[in-house]
C-alpha positions, 0 to 999 in steps of 0.5 A: 474444249478450249483450243491450245491454238487459240491460248496465249503464250501467257495468260494476262495476270490481270484477266486471271485476276478478275476471273479469280475475283468473280463467282468460282466454279466451286464443285463443279470445277472440282468434279471435273477430276473428282473420283466418280462413283463406279458402284454406289455414290457419293452422299452428303456424309462424304462431303461433310467437313468434320468439326475437327478439321485442320486448315491448310493452303497451297499455291498454283505458282505460274510463271513463263517457262520454255518458249514462254509457255505458261508453267506451273510449279509442282512437287514430289512428296518424299516417300514417308509414312504418311498419307500423301508419301510420294504423291504430286502436290502443289507447294503448301501446308498447315496454317500456323496459329491465326496466319492469313491463309494466303500467307500460309501459301506464300510462307510454305512455297518458300519453304519448300522451294526457297521462292521468295514471296516478295517476287510474286504477285497473288492474284487470287483463290480458288475454292477450298477443298477438303481432303479426308485422307489428311483431314484437312481443309485446303485453301488454294491460291493463285500467284504470278512470277514475271520470270521462272523462280530460282527453285532452291527445293527443301530436301526434307519436304520436296523430292522433285520439282515438277514443271508442267506447262498449262497447255499440257494440262489443258489437252485432253490428249493428256488424261486418263482414268482407272478403276480403283477401290477407294474407301469408304466409296468402294470401286470408283473411277479416278481421272488424272492428268498424264505426265511424263512418268507420273499422273496427277490425281486426287485432291490436287487434280481436283484443285487444278479442274477448277482452275483450268475451268477458271482459265477456260472462262477467262479466255472465252470471255476475252 
């Protein structure tokens, strides 16, 4: 486990760019925060991606926050009649037409948080992740801002902006798990990141699991 005291206050963008360009942890990184079978097991039927799936993209937006600590922007979705009601998520959304998926992530972040894509440096992409609840294959991208963005959240799509230091996500003291019923797998143990007043789990947690693995590997190689 990476020592928090040994982490730089802000990861060098060039180091992250190089790490994201190399072999990615993929499913092994995502599995750090994936639901673990409590009874039974996950098989290929659960992992298979249907042909009628849709595509979406999300953005891991990094910037220097308080005390120059690397910070990640998360959002809380509004309550609505849908599979992601009230959940903690990364900014992003569905691909429009044949637009580049990186463009999807940047466009959706601008629409949801008011962040100018021109103020961001795109560093690379993580492994795609299929989200069965909404039948989307989600492509995560990582971008860097040299200063904290002036967030202007869209009230229709964002109930709250949650600014989270990466150091907290890397710290095992801020992680936990609980057993829940999760169909079609039955009872599973679900890991989560514990934030003040909320938790990060599910697809967002799995994407962060791979990203933190990349971050730890880049730091170990420095």
